[in-house]
C-alpha positions as CSV (number, residue, x, y, z in Angstrom):
1,Q,126.5,94.8,45.8
2,V,126.9,91.1,45.3
3,Q,125.3,89.8,42.2
4,L,125.2,86.2,40.9
5,V,123.7,85.4,37.5
6,E,123.2,81.8,36.5
7,S,122.8,80.5,33.0
8,G,122.8,77.3,31.0
9,G,119.8,75.4,32.2
10,G,117.4,73.7,30.0
11,L,115.6,70.5,29.0
12,V,117.7,67.4,28.2
13,Q,117.1,63.7,27.8
14,A,118.5,61.3,30.4
15,G,122.1,60.5,29.7
16,G,122.7,64.0,28.2
17,S,124.8,66.9,29.4
18,L,124.4,70.5,30.4
19,R,126.9,73.2,31.5
20,L,125.8,75.7,34.0
21,S,127.6,79.0,34.5
22,C,127.4,81.6,37.3
23,A,128.8,85.1,36.8
24,A,129.7,86.8,40.0
25,S,130.3,90.5,40.9
26,G,130.5,92.8,43.8
27,F,133.1,91.0,45.9
28,T,136.6,89.6,45.6
29,F,135.6,86.4,43.8
30,R,139.0,84.7,44.0
31,A,139.1,84.9,47.8
32,Y,135.9,83.0,48.5
33,T,134.5,79.5,48.2
34,M,131.7,79.1,45.7
35,A,129.0,76.4,45.6
36,W,126.1,75.1,43.5
37,Y,122.9,74.0,45.2
38,R,119.6,72.6,43.8
39,Q,116.0,72.4,44.9
40,A,113.5,70.0,43.4
41,P,109.8,70.5,43.8
42,G,108.6,69.7,47.3
43,K,112.2,69.1,48.5
44,Q,114.7,71.1,50.5
45,R,117.5,72.9,48.8
46,E,120.6,70.7,48.8
47,L,124.3,71.2,48.2
48,V,125.5,69.8,44.9
49,A,129.1,70.9,44.7
50,V,131.5,73.3,46.3
51,I,134.9,74.7,45.3
52,S,137.2,76.5,47.6
53,S,139.3,79.6,46.8
54,G,142.2,77.3,46.3
55,G,140.4,75.0,43.9
56,S,139.6,72.1,46.2
57,T,136.2,70.5,45.4
58,N,133.6,68.4,47.1
59,Y,130.4,66.8,45.7
60,A,127.2,65.3,46.9
61,D,127.3,61.6,46.7
62,S,124.5,61.6,44.2
63,V,126.5,63.5,41.6
64,K,130.0,62.2,42.2
65,G,131.6,61.0,39.0
66,R,129.0,62.8,36.9
67,F,129.3,66.5,37.8
68,T,132.4,68.7,37.8
69,I,132.6,72.2,39.4
70,S,135.3,74.6,38.3
71,R,136.1,78.3,38.6
72,D,137.8,81.0,36.5
73,N,139.1,83.7,38.8
74,A,140.0,85.9,35.8
75,Q,136.4,85.9,34.6
76,N,134.8,85.7,38.0
77,T,132.8,82.7,37.0
78,V,132.0,79.3,38.4
79,T,130.8,76.4,36.2
80,L,129.0,73.2,36.8
81,Q,129.5,70.6,34.1
82,M,126.8,67.9,34.4
83,N,127.1,64.7,32.5
84,N,125.1,61.5,32.4
85,L,122.1,63.4,33.7
86,K,119.2,61.5,35.3
87,P,115.6,62.4,35.8
88,E,116.3,62.8,39.5
89,D,118.7,65.7,38.7
90,T,115.6,67.8,37.7
91,A,115.6,70.9,39.9
92,V,116.3,74.6,40.0
93,Y,120.1,75.1,40.4
94,Y,121.4,78.0,42.4
95,C,124.8,79.6,42.6
96,N,126.0,80.6,46.1
97,E,128.9,82.6,47.4
98,R,130.4,82.2,50.8
99,Y,131.2,85.9,51.3
100,R,127.8,87.0,52.4
101,G,125.8,83.9,51.5
102,S,124.0,85.5,48.5
103,W,122.1,83.5,46.0
104,G,121.5,83.8,42.3
105,Q,118.0,83.7,40.7
106,G,118.4,80.0,39.8
107,T,118.3,78.2,36.5
108,Q,115.9,75.3,35.7
109,V,117.3,71.9,34.7
110,T,114.8,69.4,33.5
111,V,115.9,65.8,32.6
112,S,113.4,63.7,30.7
113,S,113.4,59.9,30.9
């Protein structure tokens, strides 16, 4: 079955960096688009970044120039490098695959001001 396991969240000061990773299994990883979403308390889940099977990327306007999504098809992992973090980036971050639409368990990112 499809499994997505996120890691790398934590507490960081504003201006700092974090690197999130998502390990995927149970499907042909290299063939599918992968994405990162986030959900802040009291808000809807929103798309942060997406990377196609060919490596094309798109970002939410709020993170452009600060976040970078990448994938390693040999390791079946997708990574979100987050730089210059802001308090408004505080949320639970989820990995998502576009094969069956499965979600990981999420990883908490907290940015203090």
